[in-house]
N, CA, C and O atoms as CSV, one atom per row, in Angstrom:
chain,resi,resn,atom,element,x,y,z
A,1,MET,N,N,-9.593,-15.502,-9.147
A,1,MET,CA,C,-8.806,-14.635,-9.605
A,1,MET,C,C,-8.738,-13.812,-8.069
A,1,MET,O,O,-7.783,-13.037,-8.116
A,2,ALA,N,N,-9.205,-13.761,-7.182
A,2,ALA,CA,C,-9.640,-12.852,-6.223
A,2,ALA,C,C,-8.353,-13.449,-5.108
A,2,ALA,O,O,-7.816,-12.779,-4.226
A,3,ASN,N,N,-8.135,-14.554,-5.376
A,3,ASN,CA,C,-7.099,-15.548,-4.730
A,3,ASN,C,C,-5.587,-15.454,-4.907
A,3,ASN,O,O,-5.158,-15.602,-6.051
A,4,ILE,N,N,-4.864,-15.261,-4.073
A,4,ILE,CA,C,-3.437,-15.239,-4.257
A,4,ILE,C,C,-3.113,-16.397,-3.254
A,4,ILE,O,O,-3.139,-16.360,-2.024
A,5,GLY,N,N,-2.727,-17.683,-4.292
A,5,GLY,CA,C,-2.270,-18.959,-3.546
A,5,GLY,C,C,-3.552,-19.482,-2.618
A,5,GLY,O,O,-4.602,-19.803,-3.175
A,6,ASN,N,N,-3.415,-19.544,-1.258
A,6,ASN,CA,C,-4.726,-19.783,-0.719
A,6,ASN,C,C,-5.184,-18.750,0.082
A,6,ASN,O,O,-5.777,-19.071,1.112
A,7,LEU,N,N,-5.018,-17.459,-0.201
A,7,LEU,CA,C,-5.319,-16.270,0.605
A,7,LEU,C,C,-6.157,-15.558,-0.298
A,7,LEU,O,O,-5.980,-15.440,-1.510
A,8,SER,N,N,-7.469,-14.897,0.675
A,8,SER,CA,C,-8.061,-14.280,-0.276
A,8,SER,C,C,-7.565,-12.824,-0.294
A,8,SER,O,O,-6.406,-12.740,0.112
A,9,ARG,N,N,-8.150,-11.597,-0.671
A,9,ARG,CA,C,-7.519,-10.532,-0.755
A,9,ARG,C,C,-7.652,-9.530,0.361
A,9,ARG,O,O,-7.034,-8.468,0.432
A,10,ARG,N,N,-8.699,-10.083,1.391
A,10,ARG,CA,C,-9.036,-9.379,2.657
A,10,ARG,C,C,-7.932,-9.673,3.610
A,10,ARG,O,O,-7.452,-8.945,4.479
A,11,ASN,N,N,-7.551,-11.200,3.181
A,11,ASN,CA,C,-6.321,-11.966,4.328
A,11,ASN,C,C,-5.228,-11.525,3.930
A,11,ASN,O,O,-4.401,-11.204,4.783
A,12,THR,N,N,-4.957,-11.404,2.726
A,12,THR,CA,C,-3.279,-10.679,2.469
A,12,THR,C,C,-3.675,-9.322,2.674
A,12,THR,O,O,-2.587,-8.753,2.764
A,13,ALA,N,N,-4.708,-8.308,2.824
A,13,ALA,CA,C,-4.394,-7.194,3.089
A,13,ALA,C,C,-4.161,-6.901,4.576
A,13,ALA,O,O,-3.518,-6.012,5.133
A,14,LEU,N,N,-5.041,-8.144,5.144
A,14,LEU,CA,C,-4.697,-8.073,6.875
A,14,LEU,C,C,-3.190,-8.555,7.147
A,14,LEU,O,O,-2.518,-8.340,8.157
A,15,LEU,N,N,-2.910,-9.105,6.248
A,15,LEU,CA,C,-1.466,-9.729,6.370
A,15,LEU,C,C,-0.339,-8.496,6.609
A,15,LEU,O,O,0.499,-8.244,7.474
A,16,TRP,N,N,-0.768,-7.907,5.426
A,16,TRP,CA,C,0.519,-6.767,5.007
A,16,TRP,C,C,0.353,-5.761,6.121
A,16,TRP,O,O,1.337,-5.249,6.656
A,17,LEU,N,N,-1.115,-5.420,6.539
A,17,LEU,CA,C,-1.315,-4.720,7.454
A,17,LEU,C,C,-0.721,-4.974,8.758
A,17,LEU,O,O,-0.167,-4.017,9.299
A,18,LEU,N,N,-0.738,-6.107,9.364
A,18,LEU,CA,C,-0.190,-6.930,10.386
A,18,LEU,C,C,1.645,-6.481,10.413
A,18,LEU,O,O,2.345,-6.168,11.377
A,19,ALA,N,N,1.940,-6.591,9.187
A,19,ALA,CA,C,3.629,-6.773,9.055
A,19,ALA,C,C,3.753,-5.322,9.079
A,19,ALA,O,O,4.748,-4.877,9.652
A,20,ALA,N,N,2.963,-4.539,8.586
A,20,ALA,CA,C,3.268,-2.805,8.829
A,20,ALA,C,C,3.072,-2.510,10.061
A,20,ALA,O,O,4.017,-1.803,10.414
A,21,ALA,N,N,2.362,-2.670,10.894
A,21,ALA,CA,C,2.033,-2.593,12.589
A,21,ALA,C,C,3.223,-2.952,12.895
A,21,ALA,O,O,4.076,-2.098,13.138
A,22,ILE,N,N,3.548,-4.518,12.946
A,22,ILE,CA,C,4.884,-5.008,13.710
A,22,ILE,C,C,6.288,-4.136,13.275
A,22,ILE,O,O,6.985,-3.763,14.219
A,23,PHE,N,N,6.732,-3.796,11.906
A,23,PHE,CA,C,7.528,-2.892,11.637
A,23,PHE,C,C,7.639,-1.489,12.182
A,23,PHE,O,O,8.658,-0.814,12.327
A,24,ILE,N,N,6.422,-1.197,12.445
A,24,ILE,CA,C,6.347,0.611,13.160
A,24,ILE,C,C,6.456,0.153,14.291
A,24,ILE,O,O,7.371,0.666,14.934
A,25,GLY,N,N,5.751,-0.795,14.917
A,25,GLY,CA,C,6.126,-1.076,16.429
A,25,GLY,C,C,7.332,-1.526,16.976
A,25,GLY,O,O,7.542,-1.571,18.188
A,26,GLY,N,N,8.201,-1.891,16.031
A,26,GLY,CA,C,9.704,-2.434,16.294
A,26,GLY,C,C,10.262,-1.072,16.500
A,26,GLY,O,O,10.731,-0.834,17.613
A,27,PHE,N,N,10.282,-0.133,15.581
A,27,PHE,CA,C,10.939,0.944,15.401
A,27,PHE,C,C,10.401,1.967,16.778
A,27,PHE,O,O,11.226,2.722,17.294
A,28,ILE,N,N,9.316,1.925,17.173
A,28,ILE,CA,C,8.950,2.502,18.320
A,28,ILE,C,C,9.561,2.009,19.523
A,28,ILE,O,O,9.976,2.672,20.474
A,29,TYR,N,N,9.564,0.675,19.355
A,29,TYR,CA,C,9.952,0.006,20.896
A,29,TYR,C,C,11.665,-0.095,21.038
A,29,TYR,O,O,12.225,-0.234,22.126
A,30,PHE,N,N,12.417,0.008,19.662
A,30,PHE,CA,C,13.745,0.311,19.760
A,30,PHE,C,C,14.260,1.736,19.750
A,30,PHE,O,O,15.414,2.058,20.034
A,31,GLU,N,N,13.275,2.562,19.388
A,31,GLU,CA,C,13.259,3.984,19.823
A,31,GLU,C,C,14.353,4.365,18.736
A,31,GLU,O,O,15.464,4.819,19.007
A,32,GLN,N,N,13.831,4.091,17.382
A,32,GLN,CA,C,14.329,4.520,16.126
A,32,GLN,C,C,13.606,5.514,15.470
A,32,GLN,O,O,13.506,5.467,14.244
A,33,ILE,N,N,13.017,6.530,16.207
A,33,ILE,CA,C,12.145,6.956,15.278
A,33,ILE,C,C,12.784,8.214,14.414
A,33,ILE,O,O,12.015,8.924,13.766
A,34,ALA,N,N,13.936,8.427,14.417
A,34,ALA,CA,C,14.606,9.124,13.071
A,34,ALA,C,C,14.197,8.050,11.835
A,34,ALA,O,O,13.479,8.349,10.880
A,35,LEU,N,N,14.753,6.863,12.044
A,35,LEU,CA,C,14.387,5.876,10.798
A,35,LEU,C,C,13.151,5.842,10.439
A,35,LEU,O,O,12.780,5.889,9.267
A,36,LEU,N,N,12.171,5.728,11.751
A,36,LEU,CA,C,10.742,5.653,11.298
A,36,LEU,C,C,10.264,6.945,10.203
A,36,LEU,O,O,9.413,6.883,9.316
A,37,TYR,N,N,11.112,8.099,10.595
A,37,TYR,CA,C,10.894,9.260,9.749
A,37,TYR,C,C,11.029,9.225,8.538
A,37,TYR,O,O,10.252,9.611,7.664
A,38,VAL,N,N,12.219,8.669,8.439
A,38,VAL,CA,C,12.898,8.374,6.705
A,38,VAL,C,C,12.083,7.383,5.997
A,38,VAL,O,O,11.734,7.575,4.832
A,39,VAL,N,N,11.655,5.957,6.886
A,39,VAL,CA,C,10.875,5.153,6.283
A,39,VAL,C,C,9.589,5.700,5.790
A,39,VAL,O,O,9.148,5.273,4.723
A,40,ALA,N,N,8.799,6.803,6.609
A,40,ALA,CA,C,7.544,7.494,6.685
A,40,ALA,C,C,7.829,8.205,5.161
A,40,ALA,O,O,7.077,8.053,4.198
A,41,THR,N,N,8.810,8.841,5.156
A,41,THR,CA,C,8.740,10.161,4.053
A,41,THR,C,C,9.050,9.152,2.706
A,41,THR,O,O,8.591,9.628,1.668
A,42,LEU,N,N,9.542,8.231,2.593
A,42,LEU,CA,C,10.151,7.255,1.479
A,42,LEU,C,C,8.689,6.415,1.419
A,42,LEU,O,O,8.489,5.804,0.369
A,43,GLY,N,N,7.963,6.361,2.150
A,43,GLY,CA,C,6.559,5.734,1.485
A,43,GLY,C,C,5.688,6.570,1.166
A,43,GLY,O,O,4.709,6.200,0.518
A,44,ILE,N,N,5.845,7.869,1.546
A,44,ILE,CA,C,4.858,8.994,0.721
A,44,ILE,C,C,5.549,9.463,-0.483
A,44,ILE,O,O,4.897,10.049,-1.348
A,45,VAL,N,N,6.974,9.235,-0.639
A,45,VAL,CA,C,7.121,9.646,-1.930
A,45,VAL,C,C,6.827,8.224,-2.695
A,45,VAL,O,O,6.344,8.546,-3.781
A,46,LEU,N,N,6.892,7.019,-2.624
A,46,LEU,CA,C,6.581,6.031,-3.355
A,46,LEU,C,C,5.303,6.343,-3.759
A,46,LEU,O,O,5.066,6.590,-4.941
A,47,LEU,N,N,4.318,6.361,-2.769
A,47,LEU,CA,C,2.753,6.406,-3.266
A,47,LEU,C,C,2.203,7.859,-4.050
A,47,LEU,O,O,1.078,7.975,-4.536
A,48,LEU,N,N,3.233,8.899,-4.051
A,48,LEU,CA,C,3.048,9.896,-4.858
A,48,LEU,C,C,3.620,9.437,-6.058
A,48,LEU,O,O,2.952,9.698,-7.059
A,49,LEU,N,N,4.757,8.777,-6.249
A,49,LEU,CA,C,5.108,8.182,-7.353
A,49,LEU,C,C,4.278,7.275,-8.510
A,49,LEU,O,O,4.382,7.312,-9.736
A,50,VAL,N,N,3.405,6.438,-7.640
A,50,VAL,CA,C,2.663,5.213,-8.248
A,50,VAL,C,C,1.597,6.330,-8.334
A,50,VAL,O,O,1.007,6.139,-9.397
A,51,VAL,N,N,1.302,6.944,-7.975
A,51,VAL,CA,C,-0.394,8.344,-8.267
A,51,VAL,C,C,0.135,9.017,-9.613
A,51,VAL,O,O,-0.464,8.994,-10.688
A,52,ALA,N,N,1.334,9.607,-9.366
A,52,ALA,CA,C,2.102,10.319,-10.503
A,52,ALA,C,C,1.759,9.684,-12.149
A,52,ALA,O,O,1.203,10.169,-13.134
A,53,PHE,N,N,2.463,8.238,-11.827
A,53,PHE,CA,C,2.309,7.694,-13.000
A,53,PHE,C,C,1.359,6.675,-13.466
A,53,PHE,O,O,1.436,6.134,-14.569
A,54,SER,N,N,0.615,6.476,-12.733
A,54,SER,CA,C,-0.810,5.780,-13.019
A,54,SER,C,C,-1.464,6.571,-14.084
A,54,SER,O,O,-1.452,7.802,-14.052
A,55,ASP,N,N,-2.240,5.654,-15.366
A,55,ASP,CA,C,-3.136,6.170,-16.008
A,55,ASP,C,C,-4.512,6.011,-15.487
A,55,ASP,O,O,-5.220,5.005,-15.533
A,56,LEU,N,N,-4.816,7.376,-14.897
A,56,LEU,CA,C,-6.100,7.617,-14.430
A,56,LEU,C,C,-6.870,8.225,-15.600
A,56,LEU,O,O,-8.056,8.367,-15.301
A,57,GLU,N,N,-6.647,8.531,-16.539
A,57,GLU,CA,C,-7.521,8.931,-17.588
A,57,GLU,C,C,-8.325,7.608,-18.242
A,57,GLU,O,O,-9.517,7.785,-18.491
A,58,ASN,N,N,-7.930,6.719,-18.439
A,58,ASN,CA,C,-8.680,5.313,-19.065
A,58,ASN,C,C,-9.505,4.782,-17.902
A,58,ASN,O,O,-10.276,3.888,-18.250
A,59,VAL,N,N,-9.553,5.172,-16.319
A,59,VAL,CA,C,-10.145,4.498,-15.536
A,59,VAL,C,C,-11.538,4.675,-15.583
A,59,VAL,O,O,-12.153,5.741,-15.552
A,60,GLY,N,N,-12.051,3.345,-15.673
A,60,GLY,CA,C,-14.079,3.552,-16.033
A,60,GLY,C,C,-14.231,3.631,-17.031
A,60,GLY,O,O,-15.426,3.658,-17.325
A,61,ARG,N,N,-13.287,3.717,-18.167
A,61,ARG,CA,C,-13.780,4.345,-19.620
A,61,ARG,C,C,-15.095,3.317,-20.175
A,61,ARG,O,O,-16.090,3.743,-20.761
A,62,GLU,N,N,-14.863,2.068,-19.881
A,62,GLU,CA,C,-15.338,0.937,-20.664
A,62,GLU,C,C,-17.047,1.410,-20.032
A,62,GLU,O,O,-18.060,1.476,-20.729
A,63,ASN,N,N,-16.956,1.667,-18.663
A,63,ASN,CA,C,-18.544,1.777,-18.360
A,63,ASN,C,C,-19.348,3.000,-19.104
A,63,ASN,O,O,-20.503,2.866,-19.508
A,64,MET,N,N,-18.586,4.211,-19.232
A,64,MET,CA,C,-19.295,4.941,-19.648
A,64,MET,C,C,-19.531,4.928,-21.085
A,64,MET,O,O,-20.456,5.614,-21.519
A,65,ASP,N,N,-18.735,4.160,-21.972
A,65,ASP,CA,C,-19.162,3.670,-23.525
A,65,ASP,C,C,-20.629,3.062,-23.570
A,65,ASP,O,O,-21.507,3.314,-24.395
A,66,SER,N,N,-20.688,2.065,-22.312
A,66,SER,CA,C,-22.053,1.375,-22.813
A,66,SER,C,C,-23.170,1.908,-22.601
A,66,SER,O,O,-24.151,1.174,-22.728
A,67,ASN,N,N,-23.361,3.184,-22.256
A,67,ASN,CA,C,-24.688,3.571,-21.676
A,67,ASN,C,C,-24.793,4.392,-22.864
A,67,ASN,O,O,-25.795,5.083,-23.051
C-alpha cells in the first residue's frame, strides 16, 4: 500500500521535492521572477481549495468511537 510502483512514499516525496527545486531554480536562473510569483500564487490558491473542500469533519472519527 505504501509503495507506488517501485518507489516508497519517502522516495516519491523526495522526487517531488527535487522536481520543485529544479523548477524554482530554473525560474530564478532565467530571471523569470514575475512567472515565479504567478506560479506561487496559483499554488497557494490550489492548496487553499484542497483544504476548503476536504472533509475534515470525519477525520479520526473511527479512533474516537472505539474508546
